[in-house]
N, C-alpha and C positions, 0 to 999 in steps of 0.2 A: 901408326898412332892408334890408340884406343881412347874412346870417350866413355867416362863413367859418370853416374849420377848417384849421389849419396842420399839414401832414403831412411836413415836410422830412426829419426823421430816420427816420420810418417807411418812407418810400420808398427810403431807402438800404439798409434791411434789413427787408423785410416779413415778419418771422417772426410766429408766433402765440402768443408768450409774453411775459411781462413787460409793460412799458408799451405795447409794440406790440399786445398783446392788448386793452388798454383802447381804443386808437385804432381798431383793427379792429372792435371791437364797437360803437363809436360810429358808424362808417361803416355798419355793418350795420343799426342800429336807429333812427338819426335819420330824421326824416320825409323821404321821397324827394323830391328836387327842392328841398328847403328850405335846403340847406347847400351852399356852394361850396368845394371843396378848393383849397388854395393851397400854394406853396412860397416860402421866403424866398430871394431872389437877392441880388446885390451891392447893389442900390439899392432894395429893397422887395419886396412880396409880388406874386407872379405867379399868376394864376388857372389852374386846370387844368380839363379837361372834367368836367362833372357826372357823366358815366358812370363816372368813376373810383370814386365812392362805391359804385356798384352792383357794380363789379368787386371791390372790397375786401370788400364784404359777402358776395358769392358765395364768395370765397376762404375767408372765415371760417365759412361754412356747410359747405364741403367743400374743405379745403386741398389744393392740388396744385401741382406744378411748373408746369403750364399756367396756373394761376391767377396765380402770381407773374409769369410772362412777360407775361400780359395786363395786370397792374397796371403793370409797367414800360413796356409799350408805350404805354399811355394817358398815363402820367405824363411821357413824353417830349414830349407835346404841351402847350405852354403859350403864354399870350399874350406878345406881343413887348414890351409895356410894363407896368410895375408898376401896380397899382391904387392909387387914392387913397381911403382910408377917409373916409367922411363922418361927421358927428357922431352919426348914428344907427346906423352900421354896428358890428358886433361881430366881433372876431377871437378865436376859441377856440383856445387853445394848450394841448394836452394832453401836450406833450412835455417832457422834461428837456433843457435846452439848455446845451451846453458848447463848441460850435463858435465860435471867436473872431469870425468874420464875422457870425454871427447875434447874438452878444452885443453887439458894437459897435453894430449897428443898434438893438437894443432899448434899450441904454443911452442912445442919442441921442434917444429919443422924449421929447417934452415931456409934462408931466402930463396935458394935454388929450388927447394921442394915446394915452397909456398907459391912459386912462380907457376906451378902446374895446376893450381886451383883457380876456379872461377866462382866467386860468391855473388849471389843475388841478395841485395839488401832491401828489405821490405819497409822498414821504418827505423827511426832512431829516436822514438818518443821518450825513452828514459833520459835522453840528453836534453830534449827541448821541454819536456813536461814531467820532471821527476816527481812532482807532487801527486801524480796519478798512480804511482807504484809504491810497493812496500820497500822498506830499507833492505830487506833480505834479497829481493829481486834485483835491486840496483847493484848490490854487491856481486851477485851472480853474473850479471850481464857485463860487468867491467872486463872480465877476462876475454869474453867474446869480442868486445870492442877493441881490445889490444890486438887481437888477431886481425880484425878488419883493418885496423890502422896500418898494419904492416903489409896487408895483402895488395899486390900490384894490379890485380884484375878484379874489379867490382862493377856490377851493374845494378841499376836501381829501378824501382817501379814508378817513380815520379821525379820530376825536376826538383820538387821540394825536398825529397829525401836526399838527392844528390847534393843539393846546396848545403844541407846540414852536415853531410859526411865530410865535405871539403872545408866548410867554414867553421864547424864546431868540433868535429872529431879530429881531423888532420890539421886544422888551424893553418890553412894555406890559401893563397890566392889562386892556386892551380885549380882547374876544373877539367876533369876527364871522365872516363867511364861512359857507359851507354845507359840510356833510359828505355826500358821496354814496358809498354803499357799492358797490364793483364787484360784478358778477354772479358767481354761483356755477355757472351753467349753461352755461359755454363748451364743455364736453365733450359736450353732448347732453342728451337727456331724463333726467329724474330716475329713479333706480333704487332699488328696495327689495330687500334680500337675502331670499331664501326662507328662512323660519324653520325649515323642515324639512330643509334641505340641510346637509351637513357643512361646517363652516367651515374655510377653508384655514389652514395653519400659517405663513403668510407675513406679514411686517410690511414695509411699504413706506415708503421715504423719497423724497419727490418734490422735485426742485429741483436747481439747479446745485451741484456740490460746491465749497463755499467755506467759509472759517473761520466766518463768522457763522451758518451753517446747522448747525454742530456735528456734522458727519458723523464726525469723529474720536472725539468723546465717545460718540456712538451706537455706533460699531463696537467701541470698547473695552468698553462696557457689555454689548453683545450677545455678544461672543466666548465667554465662559464658558458661556452658554446654548446657543450654536450647537454647541459641543463636547459638551454634556451632554444635550440634548433631541433625540431622534430626530425627523426630519421638519421641524424648525424652520428657517425661512429668513428672511434679511433681504435686501431688494432696494433698491439705490440706483438710482433712475430719474432720470437727468439727466446732462449732460455734466460732465467734470472742468473746473473753473474755476481760479481763482487760489489753489491750495493748494501746499504745498511738495512737491517731487518725491518725497520719501520716503513720504509718505502716499499720493500718487497711485500709486506703484509697489506699495504694500501692497494697495490696492484692486484693482488689476489682477491681482496675483499670487493673491490670495484668490479672486477671481472665476473665475480660470482653473482653480482646484482644485475639482472637482465635489463634493468631500466637505467643503468649508469651510463651506457654508451661506450664503455671500454670493453674491448675483446682482448684476450690474452691467449696466444697460440704458442705454447712452449715446445721446444725441440722439434720444429717442423722438418719434414723431409723435403727434398728438392721439388717434388710435385706440388706439395702444399705451399711452398714459398712462391712458386710460379703462379699458382692460382690466386694467392693473396695479393701479389703484385698486379696481376691482370685485372683484378676486381676492385682496385683502388682508384679513386679519382686522382689522387696524387700520393706519393710517398713523402715522408718527412725524414730528413737526415740532417740533424743539427749538431753533429759531432764538433767538439772543440779542438780535437787533435787527431790527425790521421797521417799514415804514411802514403796511402792511396785512397781508399774508399770505394770498395767494389759494389756494395748494395745499390747506390744510386745509379751506377752504370748499368746494372742488371735491370733496374726499373725502367730506364730509358729504352733499353733493348726490347722490353716487352710493351713499349708504347705508353708507359705511365710516366707523366712528368714528375718532377722532384721539387720539393720545397727544401732548400739547403742553406747551410751556413757557408761563409766564405772560406772556412778552414778545411775544405775537402779538395785535395790536390787533383783527384781524378776528373773533376768538373771544370778545372780552371781553363783548359784549352777550349771548352765548348762555349764559353760566354753564357748567354742567357737562353740558348736554344733548348727548349724543354725544361728549363730550370727557372725557379723563382727564388731569389736569394733573400734571406732574412738578415737585414743589416740596418741598424745595429741589432744585436741578439737580445731583444726585449720581448716580453709576453705580448704587448699590444701590437708589435710589428708582426709576430707570428699569427696572431688572430686576424690581422688585416689580410695577410696572405691567404689564410683559410677562407675568409669571406670572398676574396677575389675568385678563388677556385670554385666557390659555390655558385658563381655565375656561369651558367652552361657555356656561354660563348667564349669566355676566357679559358675555361677548362678544356674545351674542344681545341682552341688555338694552341695551347701548350702541348696537348696530346699529339696534335699534328706535327708540331716541331720535334717532339720526342721520336716520332716514327721516322723522321727524315734525317736526323743527325747521324753523321758518320761515326761509328764506334769501333774500337779494336776487337779482334776476335782471338780466341785461344790458339787457333791454328797459326795465325800471324805471329803471336807471341812466341810460340814454340819454334817457328822458323827463324825468328830473329835470334833467339838464344842459341840455336844450333849453329848459325853462322858465326856468332861471337865465339863459340867454343872450338871451332874447327877452321883449319886453313882451307882456302878455296879448292886445292887439289884433293885434299882429304875429304871434303864435303862431297865432291863428285864421286869419289870411289865408294864412300859409305852409302851414298844414295843409290848407286848402281847395285851394290851388294844387297841393299834392303829391298830392291824392286824385284 
């Protein structure tokens, strides 16, 4: 048996966020030498050098421009003919696929050929929240969903995503597949805030500025507090995405005014993200739709509590440990949460909870995925060969 991992989309844009984060961490923690990277070409899968896995893993330990160049150099080396999957081979597909060429290939696979594939499903938001996407995107994603609907082996990053897959996509009472929680430790070692130190007056919002992340709502709710409470700041950490120009200009204009209380950190690297999370009294994550929701988990890992909406699947199993929920999602309810956190005793209590809550790791995620993709005897042989 051979285990392959498809990295076609990742190699086009090897960033360390989003789904690429999942792929990079898999490359970092899957048993060395046990998995062969591939890309999908015009007529099938082409293998890439095994050293690509190590190069990606190294880049995710210490991201750099040099690391990206090395990944691209190795990825340019590929076999001249596509591989033929045997009945015992497995192709792990951790990507979202919308490229027509790849979809045509996947849709052409027989049931027997599709049996050899393992798909990780990150979200199905175009089904549950079509209003958040363009018509063109919805049309493109339909072909991918037809493939997933036929696929016999799917895993999910949350129970919520699995429920939508079976209830809304397959329209069945059947419930199967596995749920693997992505790691919280992608930004480095766990951190616990010093209980004796003065807590910062900053609240941080991590993630691309887009409608479903509710940045406009957050800013509207914070503005009266920023004007009235000396030293209070709100930080938007992440690039401006698909928001209307008026709001984007509002963010830039306020951030340029040193007295507004709004900070804007665009396109931060991992070190900057870690620093911003550690130096926040709390992070704010009020997304209205998520497949998982990694930023609040990374915040908790670094000892910073979270002010969150109820629509974040990653937090659902934690209850209120380190988390303050805004429900209902109204400005006055968010302001009340902020005022609660401005009380040092409450903020310290939630920070202590954040430091103690049990959270998933990327090594654990990769181990679960590896077990899902391989038979017990094969796992043993691959592990022995990799050691």
